[in-house]
C-alpha positions, 0 to 999 in steps of 0.5 A: 875428799870422799864424795860419797859423804855428800851423796844424800845432800842436795847438790847445792848444799853439798857444794856450799859445805865443800866450799866452806871447808878449810883447805878444799874451799871453792877450789874443790867445790866448783870442780865437784859442782860442775862435774859430779853434781852437774850444776850450771857454772853460774849456780856452782860459782854463786853457791861455792862463793857463798859457802867460802864467804860464810866460812871466812866470816865465821873464821874472822868472828871466832879467831880473836875470841878463841886466841884470847881465851887460849892465851888467857888459860894456857901459857903455851898459847900465850907464848905461841900467839905473842911470838906469832904476831910479833915475828909475822908483823916484823917480817911482813908488815912492810910488804903488807903496808906497802901493798895493803888491800891488793896484797890480801885480795891477791893472796886469797884470789890465787887459786892455789892450796892454802891461799883461800878465804880461811888463810886470808882470815888468819892473815887479816887477823894476824896483821890486825886488819879490822873486821869489816875491811878484812871481810870486804877484801877477802870476799873480793878475793874469793869472788875472783878466785871463784871466777878463775876456778870456774874458768879453769874448770870449764876449760878442763871439762871442755878439753876432755 
């Protein structure tokens, strides 16, 4: 990610926007906030968590109407989403039902690429988790991930 794109933004806004972006999310926003923007750990954590939760809620809100629109207007997407839902639910539904809330929270909380709020929103959508429940569970996962990333980042900064 090119940090120069954010040089004209206030550090808090830049942190929020980085945390709201897919893939990078708070896993990239917190280290940037602490090192480049020199925000306090508390500010970096809260702004990044809010940015990630905001984008996750937006994803949860938009996934269903977008997929329905695409399925209705394009045969390719109708086949794609139908197969995706059937195969994913058939293959993983047992594990998801067995672990439920813990599975979604843990999946989002693990600070690895492609395991954040955006992916959690897609997983909740595919498994048919109701909006309110998904939002709460994914938010918990995001908060845990924020704590982990902040701790790891502070440890790495202090080690240098």
